[in-house]
C-alpha positions as CSV (number, residue, x, y, z in Angstrom):
1,X,103.9,51.5,215.7
2,X,107.0,53.5,215.1
3,X,107.1,55.7,211.9
4,X,110.2,56.7,210.0
5,X,108.6,59.8,208.5
6,X,105.3,61.5,209.2
7,X,103.8,64.0,206.8
8,X,101.4,66.5,208.3
9,X,99.4,69.2,206.5
10,X,97.9,72.4,207.8
11,X,95.5,72.8,204.8
12,X,94.8,76.0,202.9
13,X,96.7,78.3,200.6
14,X,98.4,79.9,203.6
15,X,98.9,76.5,205.2
16,X,102.0,74.3,205.3
17,X,103.4,70.8,205.0
18,X,105.8,69.3,207.5
19,X,107.9,66.1,207.5
20,X,108.8,64.8,211.0
21,X,111.3,62.1,211.8
22,X,110.4,60.7,215.3
23,X,113.7,58.7,215.7
24,X,115.8,61.9,215.6
25,X,113.0,64.4,216.6
26,X,114.0,66.3,213.4
27,X,111.5,68.3,211.4
28,X,111.3,70.1,208.1
29,X,108.4,72.4,207.2
30,X,107.4,74.3,204.1
31,X,104.7,76.7,203.1
32,X,101.9,75.1,201.1
33,X,102.9,75.0,197.4
34,X,100.6,77.2,195.4
35,X,100.3,77.8,191.7
36,X,97.6,79.9,190.0
37,X,95.8,80.5,193.2
38,X,95.4,76.8,194.0
39,X,97.3,74.1,195.8
40,X,100.1,73.0,193.4
41,X,99.5,69.2,193.4
42,X,102.5,68.5,191.2
43,X,104.9,70.2,193.7
44,X,103.1,68.6,196.7
45,X,103.4,65.2,195.0
46,X,107.2,65.8,194.4
47,X,107.6,66.7,198.1
48,X,106.0,63.4,199.0
49,X,108.2,61.6,196.5
50,X,111.3,63.2,198.0
51,X,110.5,62.7,201.7
52,X,108.7,59.4,201.4
53,X,106.5,59.5,204.5
54,X,105.0,56.2,205.7
55,X,102.0,57.9,207.2
56,X,100.2,61.3,206.8
57,X,98.0,63.5,209.0
58,X,95.8,66.3,207.7
59,X,94.1,68.8,209.9
60,X,90.4,68.1,209.6
61,X,88.8,71.5,209.1
62,X,85.3,72.8,208.5
63,X,83.8,76.1,207.4
64,X,83.3,78.8,210.0
65,X,80.5,81.4,210.1
66,X,81.3,84.6,208.2
67,X,83.5,83.0,205.6
68,X,82.6,83.8,202.0
69,X,81.2,81.1,199.8
70,X,83.9,81.6,197.1
71,X,86.8,81.5,199.6
72,X,85.3,78.4,201.3
73,X,84.9,76.7,197.9
74,X,88.5,77.4,197.0
75,X,89.7,76.2,200.5
76,X,87.6,73.0,200.2
77,X,89.1,72.3,196.8
78,X,92.6,72.6,198.1
79,X,91.8,70.5,201.1
80,X,90.5,67.8,198.8
81,X,93.5,68.1,196.4
82,X,95.9,67.5,199.3
83,X,94.0,64.4,200.4
84,X,93.7,63.1,196.8
85,X,97.5,63.3,196.2
86,X,98.2,61.6,199.5
87,X,95.7,58.8,198.7
88,X,96.9,58.4,195.1
89,X,100.4,57.7,196.6
90,X,98.8,55.0,198.9
91,X,100.1,56.8,202.0
92,X,97.9,56.0,205.0
93,X,95.9,59.2,205.8
94,X,94.5,60.3,209.2
95,X,92.3,63.3,209.7
96,X,92.6,65.0,213.0
97,X,90.6,67.9,214.3
98,X,92.6,71.0,215.5
99,X,90.8,70.6,218.9
100,X,92.3,67.1,219.3
101,X,95.9,67.8,218.5
102,X,96.0,71.2,220.2
103,X,94.5,69.8,223.4
104,X,97.4,67.3,223.4
105,X,99.8,70.2,223.5
106,X,97.6,72.4,225.8
107,X,97.2,74.9,223.0
108,X,94.2,77.0,222.1
109,X,93.4,78.8,218.8
110,X,96.2,81.3,219.2
111,X,98.6,80.5,216.4
112,X,101.4,82.5,218.1
113,X,101.3,80.0,220.9
114,X,101.8,77.2,218.4
115,X,104.7,78.9,216.8
116,X,106.3,79.5,220.3
117,X,105.9,75.8,221.2
118,X,107.5,74.7,217.9
119,X,110.4,77.0,218.6
120,X,110.7,75.4,222.1
121,X,110.6,71.9,220.6
122,X,113.0,72.7,217.8
123,X,115.1,75.7,218.9
124,X,117.7,75.1,216.2
125,X,114.9,75.5,213.5
126,X,114.2,79.2,213.9
127,X,114.8,79.3,210.1
128,X,111.4,77.5,209.9
129,X,109.4,79.1,212.7
130,X,111.1,82.4,213.4
131,X,108.7,84.8,211.6
132,X,105.1,85.5,212.7
133,X,103.9,84.3,209.3
134,X,105.5,80.9,209.9
135,X,102.6,79.8,212.1
136,X,101.3,77.4,209.5
137,X,104.6,75.7,209.4
138,X,104.6,75.5,213.2
139,X,101.1,74.0,213.3
140,X,102.0,71.4,210.6
141,X,105.1,70.4,212.5
142,X,103.2,70.1,215.8
143,X,100.5,68.1,214.0
144,X,103.2,65.7,212.7
145,X,104.7,65.3,216.2
146,X,101.2,64.6,217.6
147,X,100.6,62.0,214.9
148,X,103.9,60.3,215.6
149,X,103.0,60.1,219.3
150,X,99.3,59.3,219.1
151,X,98.4,57.5,215.9
152,X,99.3,53.8,215.9
């Protein structure tokens, strides 16, 4: 299946949202919208309304040892909020582990490598991926490209 627009989300308050257009290999990426220390569902919903993706992919994450209970609870709430907004809009949702999509691109857990690959794929978009802190945008964009290639 060929998608017009793929939305991908690197979840978390420091995560990002990307919209990828496979036909033109064009991508736009944004920091996760946040308000009051939580995912801003209203702004995220408005992004989905504006870009109108026909499929979505959210990185399937889990807790890691050493993370605090409070921060994990907040992270889990944001993760669920993203999925809820997507499903409320009736956009098909796919959850993909970081291991699966990163293996596809021969990446490991080093976020700088993800950012470097995004810059290689989209050299004209250094405005999106040029700073070290843009690694969430890069990972969301790569996840979207993966989804366009691998999810039918």
